[in-house]
C-alpha positions, 0 to 999 in steps of 0.5 A: 752298284752297277747300272743295268745299262752296263750289264749283260743278259746273263748278269741280269739273270737271263732272258726272263729276269725282271731286270732284262725285261725292264732294260729291253723296254728301256732300250726300245723307248730310247730308240723311239725317243731318238726318232722323235725330233726328226718327225712332225705332223701325222708321223709325229702323232703316230710315234707319240702314240707308240711311245705312250702305249709302251710307257704306260703298260710298262709303268702299270706293270712296275706298280702292280708287280715290281714296286711292291716286291721292292718295298718288301725286300729293301729297307728304304723301298717305301721311300724309293718307290714313292719317288719313282711313283711321283715321277710316273705321275708327273709323266702321266699329267704331262702326257694328258696335257699333250693329248689335250693339245693339238699339233699347232699349239705353241706350247706343244713343243715344250710339253714334248721336251719336258715329257722326253726329259722326264722319261729319260730321268725315270729310266736312269733312276730305275736302271742306276738305283732302284733295280740294282738295289733289287738285284742285290737283295734277291736271287736270280730265281726270284728275279725270273719269277718277278719277270714272268709276273711282270710280263703277264701284267704288262701284256694286259695292262692299260695303255693310256693316261689315268692320272687320278687312279691310285698308283698302288694296290688295291686301287691300281689292281682293280683298275686293270680290267676295265681300263685295259678294255677301254684303252686297248679297244681305243688303240685298235680303233685309232689305228684303224681310223688312220688307215681307212677312208676319211668318212669311216675314220671319223666314225672310228675316231668318234667311237674311240672318243666315246670310250675315252669318256667312259674311261674318265667315268670309270676313273671316278670310282672310289675303289680305284683311289684306294692305296694312293699316296698324297704326292700322287693324289689328284682330286677327281673334279680336277680331271678334265 
């Protein structure tokens, strides 16, 4: 099997192939991660926000569209996708811990380093093993159909950490609408809060935090846990 990293757009099935779209996001993620060591303070916070918004919408679309297709078409797809879902869960928990920390916390640099390491490992597992297996199992038309479905889900997916929600349908699917609304509204509020006078910014930040509290209540809904596997299960009461 050839890694996606070594293939052209044509070899991957064209610009709308799921493989091309995945690789494009991976390249963008790598560019952002490369910038991270040279940043600090507010600049670093904004860059981390961009990384998280990319990573979590990308992963949500994988779990909704791509991994179910892999399980249907590859004999050991269940084992392969369970492993990558566990990686996604570890990344989500690391980022949740990072969000609870503040820029001056002594443990923060280590959290950032561990998150970057996990993100790079996840990309390699997908590009070197999972996605080439899918490429061998389906034709290019199927890759393009998956790509279009994945792109639609990605553009409307949640963009923040939700560690206790199932990583598989139907719970994962049910979480999409309410959590996407809270997350994307928060994204807009947070962006605006950094670009307006301080008194207004504080109000926008408070509104964003209120939506965050609402999202945590939504996460507790039992239907959103349906379909989860033991290795990605977090008891509701342990979620801060």
